N, C-alpha and C positions, 0 to 999 in steps of 0.2 A: 378564549382569551386568554393573556398571558399574563401574569400577574395581577395587578390591579388596573393595567391598560387597558383602553378601548380594542386594542389589536385584534383583531380577528381575520382568522383565513375564510376565502368565500367557501362556500360547501365542496365543489368539486376539486378546487386547488386543496382541501383538506383531504377529502377523499384518493385524490392523487398522489397525495404526501404519505398517507398510509400505507396505500398499495407498494409505493417506492421502500418505505421501512419492512414491509413486510418481505418482498422482493428480496432484499437485501440480507434479510434476518435469512430465508430460505435459502439463498445464494451461501452464504457462510455455513449453513447447518450441511450443506451438500459436499462444501468444499473439506469440510470437515470429518467426515462423516468419511469420504474415499480416503483422505489422508488416513484415519485409526486401521481402516481395511489394510493400508498397506503397511502400517507399522507394526499391528497384531501379526502379519504373514512374515515381516521382515526383523523385526523386534520383539518378540512374543512376551518378555518379560518387563518389555519400559511403559509404565504407566503413560498413558495416550492422556491422558488430561494434563500432566507437568511436560510432554512433549509440546501441548496446545499452547500452554501458558508460555515456554520458552519464545515459540514462534510469535505469538505475538509481542511480545518483550522486544524481540530480536526486530519486527517488524514497526513499532511504535520506534526506536532507537534509529533505524535507519530513515523512517522518514523523515525526522526531527533533526538529523543531520545532513541531509539533502536539502530542506529548508534553510535551515542555516547557510549554508554553502552558496546557496542562490542567492542568499540575501548579500551575502559576502559578494557577489560577483558584482550584483549591482551599486552596491558600497562599499568600497573597501576598508572606510574606517568602521566596520560593524567589528565589535570582540567578539573573536570564533574562541569558546571556550578550548580548552586541549583535548576533551573528550571528542568533538564535533569533528575532527580533526584524523580518530582513529581510523582504520578500515574496516571494510565489514567482518573481515575476520574476528577481528578483535570487537566488537562490536558484539558477535554471536557469541564469541567466548564472555563477555559481560555478563551476557542476557542468560546463558545457563548457569554461569558461578552465580547469580543472584536469586534462582529460583532454588532455595533451599529445602524444599521437600523431596527436589530430584536428587537420588541417589548418586554418590561418584562415579560409581563403577558404570554409569550410561551415559556420562558425561560426551564421551568419543559418539556414542551410537546416535545420540539427538543431535548432536554436531552433522553427523553425515544425515541425517534425516532430515534436517532441515535445510543444507547443502542440497540434497535432491530435490525438496520441494521447491525451492524456486529454481531449481535448474531443467524442473519438467514444466514450468508454467507455462511455457510457450507451448506445449503439446495436449494443454490440458485446458480448454476453453471455458471452463469454470474459475478455475485457479487463477487464468488469467483478466479473466472479470472482476474477481475477487480483489485481486492486487490492483488492478486499474482504480476499482471504486475505491479502494482506501487510499490510493495516492491521491485523487481529485477529492475525496474527503479532508484529507492532509491540507492538500492545497486551498481550497477553499476554509477551512480554518483560518490557516494561519493569512489569507488574504484576508478575510474578516477582523484580526484581531487586530492587524497591524495599522498603529494611528495613522491619519490620514494627510499631516505632513510628511511625514517618512514612506507611505505608499505614493504620494507626490515626488518625493525627492527621488525614489527607486525607478516611479516611471520617468525622469529626466535623464536616468542613466541606460535606460534600455536604448539598444542600437537594433539596425535594420538585420532581420534576420533571415538567414537562407537553409532552405531544407532540401538536401539532399535525399529523395527518397528510392530504394532499392526496387528493383524489379518485382520481385514478390507484393510489396506493397503494393505497388499499383496495379499491378493484373489483380490482386486480392479486390481492390476497392473497383476495379471495372468488370467484375465476376467473370474474371477470365480463367481462374483456377481455385482449388481450394485448401487452404490449410487452416489450423487451429488460428491463427494471428488476424485470420480475415474480418472477424467480429470485430475484434480490437481495434483493426485498421479503419473500420468504421465507425468507431467511436470515437477513435481520436480525431477523424475528419470532421465529425459534427461538434 
């Protein structure tokens, strides 16, 4: 039950939801542990917890920026704050600078570590799945939080979409070869 309402999930839906939440936590923990191992090898003096905080802050800012840019594409009169027009690099610098517990001498190390984390997403199935889940969650959040009249206005602005798929994507969904993005390709198709 939620609050003082009578809304309740069916037991099987509740079980599925709890399982999905547990799976997401396990995925995040695997991604975190794997990255921490890499950080400890490459940057032994760097606080892995501070690096994780900066990575999460960077991802939050990045998803928010892209959400606002998508809204602006659908409705050109959407007010775009200056901070959401910034490059990904400047967003990363802001995320680093806002973490007061991170020693300034490690700022460049964290920048490189996060850049490497993002660059290796395509080579690590867990990281790819993790980023996909975060993007999906951000999309769902912004979809649910948009007022109905604005949502309808956005939908009216949608135009036909043509997708061009590269051969790796096509071969992957046809199970003709394997690479780390095949699972992501299947997830996108679903």
